[in-house]
C-alpha positions as CSV (number, residue, x, y, z in Angstrom):
1,X,100.6,107.2,98.7
2,X,98.5,107.9,101.8
3,X,94.8,108.6,101.7
4,X,91.5,107.2,103.1
5,X,92.2,107.7,106.6
6,X,95.9,108.1,106.4
7,X,96.4,104.5,105.2
8,X,98.7,103.6,102.3
9,X,96.9,102.7,99.1
10,X,97.9,99.1,98.0
11,X,95.6,98.8,95.0
12,X,93.6,100.7,92.4
13,X,90.9,98.8,90.6
14,X,88.4,99.3,88.0
15,X,85.7,97.0,87.5
16,X,84.0,96.8,84.1
17,X,80.8,95.2,83.1
18,X,80.3,95.4,79.1
19,X,77.4,95.1,76.9
20,X,76.5,95.7,73.5
21,X,75.6,99.5,73.8
22,X,77.5,100.6,77.0
23,X,79.8,99.6,79.7
24,X,79.5,100.3,83.4
25,X,82.5,100.8,85.5
26,X,83.4,101.2,89.2
27,X,86.8,102.8,90.5
28,X,87.9,101.6,93.9
29,X,91.0,101.5,96.0
30,X,92.3,99.2,98.6
31,X,94.2,100.4,101.6
32,X,97.0,99.0,103.7
33,X,94.1,98.1,106.5
34,X,92.3,96.2,103.8
35,X,89.6,98.8,103.5
36,X,87.9,99.3,100.1
37,X,86.5,102.8,99.1
38,X,84.6,103.2,96.0
39,X,85.8,106.5,94.2
40,X,83.0,106.4,91.5
41,X,80.9,104.6,89.0
42,X,79.8,105.6,85.7
43,X,78.3,104.3,82.4
44,X,80.0,104.9,79.0
45,X,79.0,104.2,75.4
46,X,80.5,101.2,73.9
47,X,82.3,103.0,71.0
48,X,85.2,105.2,70.4
49,X,83.9,108.3,72.1
50,X,82.9,106.3,75.3
51,X,86.3,104.7,75.3
52,X,88.0,108.2,75.2
53,X,85.8,109.4,78.1
54,X,86.7,106.1,80.1
55,X,90.3,106.8,79.8
56,X,90.1,110.4,80.9
57,X,87.6,109.6,83.7
58,X,90.0,106.8,85.0
59,X,93.0,109.2,84.9
60,X,91.1,111.7,86.9
61,X,90.1,109.3,89.5
62,X,93.4,107.4,90.1
63,X,95.2,108.4,93.3
64,X,98.8,108.0,92.2
65,X,101.1,106.9,89.3
66,X,100.8,103.2,90.7
67,X,99.3,100.6,88.4
68,X,95.6,100.5,87.8
69,X,94.2,97.1,87.6
70,X,91.1,96.4,85.4
71,X,88.8,93.7,85.9
72,X,86.2,93.0,83.2
73,X,82.8,91.1,83.0
74,X,82.6,90.4,79.5
75,X,79.4,89.5,77.6
76,X,80.1,87.8,74.4
77,X,82.5,89.5,72.2
78,X,81.5,93.1,73.2
79,X,84.6,93.7,75.2
80,X,86.9,93.3,72.1
81,X,86.8,97.1,71.0
82,X,87.5,98.1,74.6
83,X,90.4,95.8,75.0
84,X,92.1,97.0,71.9
85,X,90.6,100.4,70.9
86,X,93.4,101.7,68.5
87,X,93.5,105.2,69.9
């Protein structure tokens, strides 16, 4: 898929920084000329409703059906429910 000044998108990534009460995310794309563009960032609650909102937000931000990679900065065990949300 072409975007961001007509270069092919080669990677879609969501960076996640998770803590006890919430988690902050940043969605970015990398293009074939190795430019990175942030498509958005947001904070979600670290519970079931926040996980659902996160999935919906990610699906709206993604630029194609290609793989979206998730990179997490985990603090303690607070990432466990996001990693395996059971929904």
